[in-house]
C-alpha positions as CSV (number, residue, x, y, z in Angstrom):
1,M,8.4,-11.1,-13.3
2,T,9.1,-8.0,-15.3
3,L,7.0,-4.9,-14.9
4,I,5.2,-5.5,-18.2
5,E,4.3,-9.1,-17.3
6,S,2.9,-7.8,-13.9
7,L,0.8,-5.4,-15.5
8,K,-0.5,-7.9,-17.9
9,K,-1.7,-9.9,-15.1
10,L,-3.5,-7.3,-13.3
11,P,-7.0,-6.4,-14.1
12,E,-8.4,-3.1,-15.6
13,L,-9.2,-0.4,-12.9
14,Q,-12.5,-0.4,-11.5
15,K,-13.8,2.7,-9.5
16,T,-14.5,2.0,-5.8
17,Y,-16.7,3.8,-3.3
18,L,-13.6,4.9,-1.4
19,E,-12.3,6.6,-4.5
20,I,-15.6,8.3,-5.2
21,L,-15.6,9.7,-1.7
22,E,-11.9,10.7,-2.3
23,V,-10.7,9.0,0.7
24,H,-8.7,6.2,-0.9
25,D,-5.5,8.0,-0.4
26,K,-6.4,9.2,3.2
27,E,-4.8,7.0,6.2
28,V,-7.3,7.6,8.5
29,P,-10.4,6.3,6.6
30,I,-8.5,3.2,5.5
31,A,-7.2,2.6,9.0
32,N,-10.9,2.8,10.5
33,L,-11.8,0.2,7.8
34,L,-9.1,-2.1,8.8
35,A,-10.0,-1.7,12.3
36,F,-13.5,-2.9,11.6
37,F,-12.3,-6.0,10.3
38,F,-9.5,-6.7,13.0
39,R,-12.5,-6.5,15.7
40,N,-13.1,-10.4,16.0
41,K,-16.7,-9.7,17.1
42,E,-17.9,-7.4,14.6
43,V,-20.7,-8.1,12.3
44,H,-18.3,-9.1,9.4
45,G,-18.3,-12.6,10.7
46,L,-14.6,-13.3,10.0
47,G,-13.7,-13.6,13.6
48,D,-9.9,-13.2,14.1
49,L,-9.0,-14.0,10.4
50,F,-7.5,-10.5,9.8
51,I,-5.2,-10.7,13.0
52,K,-4.1,-14.3,12.0
53,S,-3.3,-13.1,8.6
54,L,-1.3,-10.2,9.9
55,L,0.7,-12.4,12.1
56,K,1.5,-14.6,9.3
57,T,2.6,-12.1,6.9
58,K,6.2,-11.5,6.0
59,I,8.3,-8.6,7.5
60,Y,11.0,-6.5,6.3
61,E,13.6,-4.6,8.2
62,L,13.1,-0.6,8.0
63,D,16.6,-0.3,6.7
64,I,15.8,-2.0,3.4
65,K,19.1,-1.0,1.8
66,K,21.1,-3.0,4.3
67,Y,18.4,-5.7,4.9
68,P,16.4,-6.1,1.6
69,Y,14.9,-9.5,2.2
70,S,13.4,-11.4,5.2
71,T,11.8,-14.8,5.6
72,D,10.5,-13.8,9.0
73,T,6.7,-13.3,9.5
74,L,5.4,-11.1,12.2
75,I,4.7,-14.0,14.7
76,S,8.0,-15.8,14.1
77,Q,10.0,-12.9,15.7
78,G,11.4,-14.6,18.9
79,N,8.9,-17.4,18.9
80,T,9.2,-21.1,18.6
81,E,6.6,-22.9,16.4
82,K,5.1,-24.2,19.7
83,E,4.7,-20.5,21.0
84,Q,3.3,-19.5,17.6
85,Q,0.7,-22.1,17.5
86,L,-0.4,-21.3,21.1
87,M,-0.8,-17.6,20.1
88,F,-2.9,-18.4,17.1
89,N,-5.2,-20.6,19.2
90,S,-5.6,-18.1,22.1
91,I,-6.6,-15.1,20.4
92,S,-9.1,-13.4,22.9
93,N,-10.4,-10.3,24.5
94,V,-9.4,-8.2,21.4
95,K,-9.5,-4.6,21.7
96,V,-8.7,-2.2,18.5
97,E,-8.3,1.3,18.5
98,T,-7.3,3.9,16.0
99,E,-5.7,7.4,16.4
100,V,-4.3,6.5,20.0
101,K,-3.1,9.6,21.6
102,T,0.5,9.2,22.8
103,S,0.4,12.4,25.1
104,K,-2.2,14.6,26.8
105,D,-0.2,17.5,25.5
106,K,-2.3,18.9,22.7
107,D,0.9,20.7,21.2
108,N,3.0,17.7,21.5
109,N,0.5,14.8,20.7
110,K,1.2,12.1,18.2
111,R,-1.1,9.3,17.4
112,I,-0.7,5.7,16.7
113,D,-2.7,4.7,13.7
114,I,-3.9,1.2,14.9
115,L,-3.5,-0.5,18.2
116,I,-4.6,-4.2,18.6
117,D,-4.5,-5.5,22.1
118,T,-5.2,-9.1,23.1
119,D,-4.7,-11.4,26.0
120,K,-1.4,-12.7,24.8
121,F,0.1,-9.9,22.5
122,V,-0.2,-6.3,21.2
123,I,0.2,-5.1,17.7
124,C,1.2,-1.5,17.1
125,I,0.6,-0.2,13.5
126,E,1.7,2.8,11.8
127,F,-0.1,3.0,8.5
128,K,1.7,4.6,5.6
129,I,-0.2,5.1,2.2
130,N,1.6,8.0,0.6
131,H,4.1,9.9,2.6
132,K,7.8,9.0,3.2
133,L,8.8,7.3,6.3
134,N,9.6,10.1,9.0
135,N,7.2,9.3,11.7
136,P,8.0,9.7,15.3
137,L,8.3,6.0,15.9
138,E,10.3,6.5,19.1
139,T,7.2,8.2,20.6
140,Y,5.0,5.4,19.8
141,K,7.5,2.8,21.3
142,H,7.9,5.0,24.5
143,H,3.9,5.2,24.8
144,I,3.4,1.4,24.4
145,A,6.3,0.7,26.7
146,K,4.8,2.8,29.4
147,T,1.3,1.6,28.9
148,Y,2.3,-2.1,29.1
149,K,5.1,-1.8,31.4
150,D,3.5,-4.2,33.9
151,S,2.3,-6.6,31.2
152,D,3.9,-9.8,29.9
153,K,2.3,-9.4,26.6
154,Q,4.4,-9.8,23.5
155,I,4.4,-6.5,21.5
156,F,4.8,-6.4,17.7
157,Y,5.7,-3.1,16.0
158,I,5.0,-2.8,12.3
159,V,4.8,-0.1,9.4
160,L,2.0,-1.3,7.1
161,T,2.6,0.2,3.4
162,P,1.8,-0.6,-0.1
163,S,5.5,-0.7,-1.0
164,K,8.9,-0.9,0.8
165,K,9.8,2.6,2.1
166,V,13.1,4.2,2.9
167,A,13.2,6.4,5.9
168,Y,13.2,10.2,5.0
169,V,14.9,12.0,7.9
170,S,17.9,14.4,8.3
171,N,19.9,11.6,10.1
172,T,18.7,8.3,8.5
173,E,21.2,6.0,10.2
174,S,20.3,7.3,13.6
175,Y,16.5,6.9,13.1
176,L,16.8,3.4,11.6
177,E,19.3,2.4,14.6
178,K,16.7,3.8,17.2
179,N,13.7,2.0,15.5
180,K,15.0,-1.6,14.6
181,I,12.1,-2.8,16.6
182,F,9.7,-1.6,13.8
183,K,9.3,-3.8,10.9
184,Q,7.8,-3.1,7.4
185,M,4.9,-5.2,6.1
186,I,3.5,-4.9,2.5
187,I,-0.2,-4.4,2.3
188,G,-0.4,-6.7,-0.6
189,H,1.3,-9.5,1.0
190,F,-1.2,-9.2,3.9
191,I,-4.2,-9.0,1.8
192,K,-3.0,-12.3,0.0
193,N,-3.0,-14.3,3.3
194,I,-6.5,-12.8,3.9
195,Q,-7.7,-14.1,0.5
196,N,-6.3,-17.4,1.0
197,E,-8.2,-18.2,4.1
198,L,-11.4,-16.3,3.3
199,P,-14.7,-18.5,3.9
200,S,-16.6,-19.3,0.6
201,N,-19.8,-18.1,2.0
202,F,-18.5,-14.6,2.9
203,K,-19.4,-13.3,-0.5
204,E,-23.0,-13.6,0.6
205,S,-22.6,-11.4,3.6
206,E,-23.5,-7.7,3.9
207,S,-19.8,-6.9,4.9
208,F,-18.4,-8.5,1.8
209,K,-19.1,-5.1,-0.2
210,Y,-16.9,-3.2,2.3
211,Y,-14.1,-5.9,2.0
212,N,-14.3,-6.2,-1.8
213,D,-14.2,-2.3,-2.0
214,F,-11.2,-2.2,0.1
215,I,-9.3,-4.9,-1.9
216,Q,-10.1,-3.3,-5.2
217,T,-9.0,0.1,-3.9
218,I,-5.6,-1.5,-2.8
219,Q,-5.4,-3.3,-6.3
220,N,-6.1,-0.1,-8.0
221,R,-3.2,1.5,-6.2
222,E,-0.8,-1.2,-7.4
223,I,-2.1,-0.8,-10.9
224,R,-1.5,3.0,-11.0
225,Y,1.8,2.7,-9.5
226,K,3.1,0.1,-12.0
227,R,1.5,2.1,-14.8
228,S,3.4,5.2,-13.5
229,L,6.7,3.3,-13.5
230,L,6.5,2.3,-17.0
231,L,5.2,5.7,-18.4
232,E,8.1,7.4,-16.5
233,R,10.6,4.9,-18.1
234,I,9.1,5.9,-21.5
235,N,9.2,9.7,-20.8
236,S,12.9,9.5,-19.9
237,F,13.5,7.8,-23.2
238,L,11.6,10.2,-25.1
239,I,13.5,13.3,-23.4
240,K,16.8,11.5,-24.3
241,N,15.7,11.5,-27.7
242,R,15.1,15.2,-27.8
243,I,11.1,15.0,-27.5
244,K,9.8,17.5,-25.4
245,S,7.5,15.3,-23.4
246,K,6.2,15.5,-19.7
247,Y,4.8,12.9,-17.5
248,H,1.8,14.0,-15.6
249,N,1.2,11.7,-12.6
250,E,-2.5,12.0,-12.2
251,N,-5.4,9.5,-11.9
252,K,-5.2,6.2,-13.6
253,G,-1.4,6.0,-13.6
254,G,-1.0,9.3,-15.1
255,F,0.0,10.1,-19.0
256,I,2.6,11.5,-21.0
257,Q,2.1,14.8,-22.9
258,I,3.8,15.9,-26.0
259,D,2.8,19.4,-27.4
260,K,2.6,19.6,-31.1
261,I,2.0,22.7,-33.2
262,N,-1.8,22.5,-33.4
263,Y,-2.6,19.7,-30.8
264,S,-1.2,17.8,-27.8
265,L,-0.4,14.0,-28.0
266,K,-1.1,12.0,-24.9
267,I,0.1,8.5,-24.2
268,R,-1.6,6.5,-21.4
269,I,-2.1,2.8,-20.4
270,K,-5.7,1.6,-20.7
271,N,-7.1,-2.1,-21.2
272,K,-3.6,-3.2,-21.0
273,E,-2.5,-1.2,-24.0
274,F,-0.7,1.9,-24.7
275,Q,-3.4,4.4,-26.0
276,F,-2.4,7.3,-28.1
277,E,-4.6,10.3,-28.2
278,T,-4.6,13.6,-29.8
279,W,-6.0,16.7,-28.0
280,I,-7.6,19.7,-30.1
281,K,-7.8,22.8,-27.9
282,K,-7.4,20.5,-24.8
283,K,-11.3,19.4,-25.2
284,E,-11.7,17.2,-28.2
285,K,-10.1,13.8,-27.8
286,I,-9.4,11.6,-30.8
287,I,-8.0,8.3,-30.2
288,K,-5.4,7.5,-32.8
289,R,-3.6,4.3,-32.1
290,H,-3.2,1.4,-29.7
291,L,0.0,-0.4,-29.2
292,N,0.8,-3.5,-27.2
293,L,2.5,-3.1,-23.8
294,D,5.6,-5.3,-25.2
295,T,6.1,-2.4,-27.7
296,S,9.7,-1.4,-27.7
297,L,10.9,2.0,-26.7
298,E,12.2,2.7,-30.2
299,E,8.8,1.8,-31.8
300,I,7.0,4.1,-29.4
301,L,9.4,6.8,-30.4
302,R,8.5,6.3,-34.1
303,N,4.9,6.6,-33.4
304,V,5.3,9.8,-31.5
305,N,7.3,11.3,-34.5
306,N,4.6,10.0,-37.0
307,L,1.5,11.3,-35.1
């Protein structure tokens, strides 16, 4: 599916509570919300649905350049089908913590975002929303190994992220080699598994509004990200054709700005169309034209020159 086809299938942005509170791009509040749904005895009434969905989600190697694809799920790592089924059927004594300290030393203390502990297994989750992957995964691994040294529980290590991330450290090869045990998981894939198993009567529960807001927030991120990719592509094309344009990566996927003599021209994506706006004195906005997302780069360039 092309980028444009994907954008056409996505709904229009809807502002969420998390966005109003300006915590939609903060890892700790989102991790706390996820932890609420991972706790199988919480008031949401979904039991262990979130944990089972996590176990069934596809994983990727951290070194995505060397290992770009994977058919493995989290639970399939080293487990036969019989062992996987046994694990699914025996999720009990669930304990979920966030911001788990890895040291008592205040000056050298790192925190594990989410830690799920059950009778049969442990899941260590590093939650990456915005930043590049350069976290002290070795520290997390060492802490888990020390904490569960006398346990026979299977331990899973994942980096939960909106999109595949490349490690961003000075010695990337060494970093990846030391942290092979960690796998990447895409939030959208995880959410899809949840949606497929969600009880029909969940919409009637009080917790549905928290769940729905979380889902919409994640979806909004995808919409903004894909809009930004398309606008960056257009901006590069305009620059190559000697148009002094600039892409502003701000809310709703950003916009392209072209300063004319007496006004500024802005191009943004709204309601699955390109929207051309003229701004006079930075305050008076006039919508001049709408173009279909399928519009060619050459046609966009002609419109820029004619407005």
